[in-house]
C-alpha positions, 0 to 999 in steps of 0.5 A: 432368116426370112427370104423376101423375093424382089420385083423391080419395076421400071415403066410398069415392067418386071425388069433386073439390073446388072450392077446397078446399070440401067443400060444393062436391064433384062426384062421379064414377061411375068406380070408383077400381080402374077409374081405376087401371087405366086410368091404368096402361093409359096409361102412368102409373107413380104414382098420387096418392091423396088421403083427404078424409075423413082430411084433414078428420077426421085419420084414415085413413077410406078404408084398406080401399080405399087398401090395396086399390089399393095392391096392383094391380100395375104402379103406385106409390101416393102417398098423403096426408089425415090422416097425422098419426102415425108408426102411420098412416105404418107402416100405410100403407106396410105395405099397400104404398103407396110413398110418404106426404104429410105435410100438416097435421102437417108444419105443426103438428108439425115436430119429429115431421115431421122425425123421420119423414123421417129414420127412413123416409127422404126418398124415401118422405116427401113434404110437402104444403104448400097455399097461399094467396097474400096480398096481397103474393103470399106463399104462406101455408100453409093447414092441416086440409083447407084450412080454417085459415089460418096466418101462415107462408110456404111457403119458411119451412116448407121451410127448416125441412126442409132439414136432415132431407134433404127431397126432395119437396115437393107444393104445392097453390095452393087457389085454382086447385085443381078450377078448370080455370084453368090452374096457378100456373106463377110459383109453381112457377118461383119454387119450383124457383128457390129450392129446385132440390134438391127435386123440387116437385109442382105441383098445382091448375089443370091443364086442357090439354096447354099447361099440362103444357108450361108446368109442365115448363118451370118446372122442376116435377119432376111435375104432379098432375092430377085433374079435367082427366084425369077429364073427359077434357080432355087426349088420351092422345097429349098426355099420353104425353111426360109418363107416364114408364112409356111 
């Protein structure tokens, strides 16, 4: 399993939200450029960038900074937040971003999203599904910065995109995101069992090395971690088994 450090951007600054709540924001003094250099030095070969302004407003608001990060050598960028048109995908890929994450549009515009998967190639497009478990434990999709609930399940959404060659899915359990309470290991184990052909990226709740070990055992292809790394809750030595470039 690959560990992918995450940087969330809001107004050009590095922040973290608690359970997707824009009113529960923690700001960090770290410069995103310095964070990229630090993660690269530790051995990371991928970095996940979330444009939180874009996720909320439907446009890439931190475009200049993302372009600057993408131009830095030695690490590949995966970027999401506000990616809702082919023009935005073209722009991001043109700056050197290696993979774009389609979030709300994957729920709201399935025909367009399927066409993007086919046109750009499934290796360059990841679908980002944010979920909240219902009373029966079914993961239901949330959109538009997690503010809009839907009746659609994660499993229904994945089924829709298999004919388009879907390869990468980033799944966030929003109840775990930023809470450092441990990931929803059962969710990712279920996902990997149902769709072993998908490279599942687990997001939300990672707080220590034991969480990474559990996610690796679940069948997840990658784990996204932001807050735990920013707050240095996992030592460099503990991170090494999950950083592919080492």
